[in-house]
Structure formats: structure tokens, C-alpha cells
C-alpha positions as CSV (number, residue, x, y, z in Angstrom):
1,M,10.1,121.5,317.4
2,A,13.7,122.5,317.3
3,I,14.6,126.2,317.2
4,K,16.4,127.1,314.0
5,A,19.5,129.3,313.6
6,T,19.2,133.0,312.9
7,I,21.0,134.1,309.8
8,Y,23.2,137.2,309.9
9,K,24.9,138.8,306.9
10,A,28.1,140.7,307.3
11,T,30.7,142.3,305.2
12,V,34.1,142.6,306.9
13,Q,36.5,145.2,305.5
14,L,40.0,144.5,306.9
15,S,42.9,147.0,307.0
16,D,45.7,145.2,308.8
17,L,48.6,147.6,308.7
18,D,50.7,145.2,310.8
19,R,50.5,142.3,308.3
20,Q,49.9,144.5,305.2
21,V,46.7,142.7,304.4
22,Y,43.8,144.6,303.0
23,A,40.6,142.8,302.0
24,E,36.9,142.8,302.0
25,Q,34.9,139.6,302.5
26,S,31.2,138.8,302.9
27,A,30.0,136.3,305.4
28,T,26.8,134.5,306.2
29,I,26.7,133.6,309.9
30,A,24.2,131.0,311.2
31,R,23.8,132.0,314.8
32,H,22.9,129.1,317.0
33,P,19.8,129.7,319.3
34,S,22.1,129.5,322.4
35,E,24.8,131.8,321.0
36,T,25.0,135.4,322.3
37,D,25.6,138.5,320.3
38,E,28.9,138.8,322.1
39,R,30.2,135.4,321.0
40,M,28.9,135.9,317.4
41,V,30.7,139.2,317.1
42,I,33.9,137.7,318.5
43,R,33.6,134.9,315.8
44,L,33.2,137.7,313.2
45,L,36.3,139.5,314.6
46,A,38.3,136.3,314.5
47,F,37.2,135.8,310.9
48,G,38.6,139.3,310.0
49,L,41.8,139.0,312.1
50,N,42.7,135.7,310.5
51,F,41.9,136.5,306.9
52,R,44.8,135.9,304.6
53,G,45.6,137.5,301.3
54,D,46.9,134.1,299.9
55,E,44.1,132.3,298.2
56,D,46.2,129.2,297.6
57,A,46.4,128.6,301.4
58,G,42.6,128.7,301.6
59,Q,40.5,131.2,303.4
60,V,39.1,131.2,306.9
61,E,35.5,129.9,307.0
62,F,32.8,129.6,309.6
63,A,32.5,126.0,310.9
64,R,29.7,124.5,312.9
65,D,31.1,124.1,316.4
66,M,27.8,124.6,318.2
67,W,26.1,121.9,316.0
68,E,29.1,119.6,315.4
69,P,31.3,118.9,318.4
70,N,34.2,117.9,316.2
71,E,34.4,121.3,314.4
72,P,35.8,124.6,315.6
73,A,34.2,128.0,315.4
74,L,36.2,128.8,312.3
75,W,38.8,127.0,310.3
76,Q,41.1,127.4,307.3
77,K,41.7,124.5,305.0
78,D,44.2,124.3,302.1
79,L,43.3,123.2,298.6
80,T,43.8,119.5,299.7
81,G,41.3,119.8,302.5
82,T,44.0,119.7,305.2
83,I,43.1,121.9,308.2
84,T,45.8,124.5,308.4
85,H,44.2,126.7,311.1
86,W,41.7,125.7,313.8
87,I,40.1,128.7,315.6
88,E,38.1,128.3,318.8
89,V,36.0,131.1,320.4
90,G,35.2,130.8,324.1
91,Q,36.8,128.6,326.7
92,P,37.4,125.1,325.3
93,D,38.7,122.4,327.6
94,D,42.3,121.3,327.5
95,R,41.4,118.0,325.8
96,R,39.7,119.8,322.9
97,I,42.7,122.1,322.5
98,M,45.2,119.3,322.5
99,R,43.0,117.3,320.0
100,A,42.9,120.3,317.7
101,S,46.7,120.9,318.0
102,S,47.3,117.4,316.7
103,T,44.8,117.9,313.9
104,A,45.7,121.3,312.5
105,Q,48.9,123.1,311.7
106,R,47.9,126.1,313.9
107,V,45.4,126.5,316.7
108,T,44.1,129.9,318.0
109,V,41.8,130.4,320.9
110,Y,39.9,133.7,321.5
111,S,38.5,133.8,325.0
112,F,36.3,136.8,325.9
113,S,34.3,136.5,329.1
114,S,35.1,137.8,332.6
115,S,35.8,134.2,333.6
116,T,38.8,134.0,331.3
117,A,41.3,134.3,334.2
118,K,39.9,131.3,336.0
119,W,39.6,129.2,332.8
120,W,43.2,130.1,331.9
121,K,44.5,129.2,335.4
122,D,42.8,125.8,335.2
123,T,43.8,125.1,331.6
124,Q,47.3,126.5,331.0
125,N,49.3,123.7,332.6
126,H,47.6,121.1,330.5
127,I,48.4,122.6,327.1
128,T,52.0,123.6,327.4
129,R,53.2,120.8,325.0
130,A,51.1,122.3,322.2
131,R,53.7,124.3,320.2
132,N,51.3,125.4,317.4
133,L,48.8,127.1,319.8
134,S,48.1,130.8,320.5
135,V,45.6,131.8,323.2
136,W,44.2,135.4,323.2
137,Q,42.0,137.2,325.7
138,I,39.6,139.8,324.5
139,P,39.0,141.9,327.6
140,A,35.4,141.4,328.8
141,D,34.4,145.1,328.7
142,Q,35.6,145.3,325.1
143,S,33.8,142.1,324.0
144,R,30.6,143.4,325.6
145,A,31.0,146.7,323.7
146,L,31.6,144.6,320.5
147,A,28.3,142.8,321.1
148,E,26.4,146.1,320.7
149,L,27.6,146.3,317.1
150,A,25.6,143.1,316.2
151,Q,22.8,143.5,313.6
152,R,21.1,141.1,311.2
153,S,22.9,142.9,308.3
154,M,26.2,144.7,309.1
155,R,29.3,146.1,307.6
156,I,32.2,145.8,309.9
157,E,35.4,147.7,309.4
158,V,38.4,146.1,311.2
159,T,41.6,148.2,311.4
160,V,44.8,146.7,313.0
161,Q,47.8,148.8,313.8
162,E,50.6,148.1,316.3
163,G,48.5,145.3,317.9
164,V,45.5,147.5,318.6
165,I,42.3,146.7,316.8
166,W,39.5,149.2,315.9
167,V,36.2,147.7,315.0
168,A,33.5,150.0,313.5
169,E,30.0,149.5,312.3
170,A,28.2,152.6,310.9
171,D,28.9,155.4,313.4
172,R,29.9,153.2,316.3
173,S,33.4,151.9,317.0
174,V,35.2,149.9,319.7
175,E,38.9,149.7,320.4
176,V,40.1,146.2,321.2
177,T,43.4,145.4,322.8
178,P,43.8,141.6,322.8
179,V,46.1,140.1,325.4
180,R,48.3,137.2,324.3
181,L,48.1,134.5,327.1
182,Y,50.1,131.8,325.3
183,G,51.9,131.1,322.1
184,E,54.6,132.5,319.8
185,P,54.1,134.9,316.9
186,D,52.9,133.0,313.9
187,M,54.8,132.2,310.7
188,E,54.5,135.7,309.3
189,G,56.0,137.3,312.4
190,T,52.7,138.7,313.7
191,T,51.0,137.8,316.9
192,R,47.9,136.5,315.4
């Protein structure tokens, strides 16, 4: 008998002072049996950081990457169904990144484990022709601290100011300082 996903409910309240985006969005997350709390919370953080105030451009949604190999962790599609933003969480191989960069208008990768430096060293030379790609590292100690915020039902507050992110759940908070490994600022002039 196959093990089923565990369902998590989250409300993300975003106050992004850098982009002037303020929003609240509810999300239902199907956590794959092999997914860790750390990865799930990084997906939730990516959801919040990539939320857009423009409904016409579509909203970021959780995809089924751990069930469907041709889907990312999250994506944004416009009203025509075109993938405008492909978001990976973890350490995808260079072929997956290049395939995504030819499929979507933008691709963002959030890597978070202590092995990011080795993965990046092995990957970076193979993806330099991808001009629509941004790669971010969430420092491992910060991603582990984020994992401690995971609960079956949670209310996450994400505040962004001058490139620093504060993530809070109830009386606990974590400061996150993502490091841009590759890519240019996006169309709005931000680094996300």
C-alpha cells in the first residue's frame, strides 16, 4: 500500500517593502512522504516571495514535482496557461534547469542544504546560457531554523526589506538572508 501525502494548511501574509507587494494568501500543501519539513517550508517561503499583486499575470501555485517529474515545485501560469515562472526547490540537475528555461519565461531555483556549494560548483558551468534563470541559496542554518516553524496548520508572516527576509509563525521568527548565486534582477528590478 502506498503512503499518502500529508496535508498542511498555511496562510502566508506577505509584506514585501522592496517590491511594494502586500498580500495574504491561503495554501494547501500536499507534503510527499519523502519530503522533509525543511523542504516544505522552503517551498512555502518561495510561494510567499514570488507572490505577485497582478492577478492578470496569474498567481504562483504549488505544482507536483515529487509526483510528476515534468513539474516544478511551484509555477506561475498566465491566463492562457503559458508557464511564466518555473520555481525549483532543492538541487535540480543542469538538464532539468535548461529544460525549464526553454519552457518558462523565468526560472528560479532555491537551494537550501549544506551541500549547495558542491552542487553549485558542479552545475554552474552547464547553465550559463540560461538568461532567464536566477539561483538562490538559503543558508543551511537558516533553512533548518525555518523547518522548526512547520505545523499542520500555520500562519506564516513574511516580511522583506532591503533583501533581508523575516519569517514568523506565532511567537517564533527566523531571519533569512538569501544569497544570489546566479542571475540578474527580475523585470521589476528586484532580485527575486
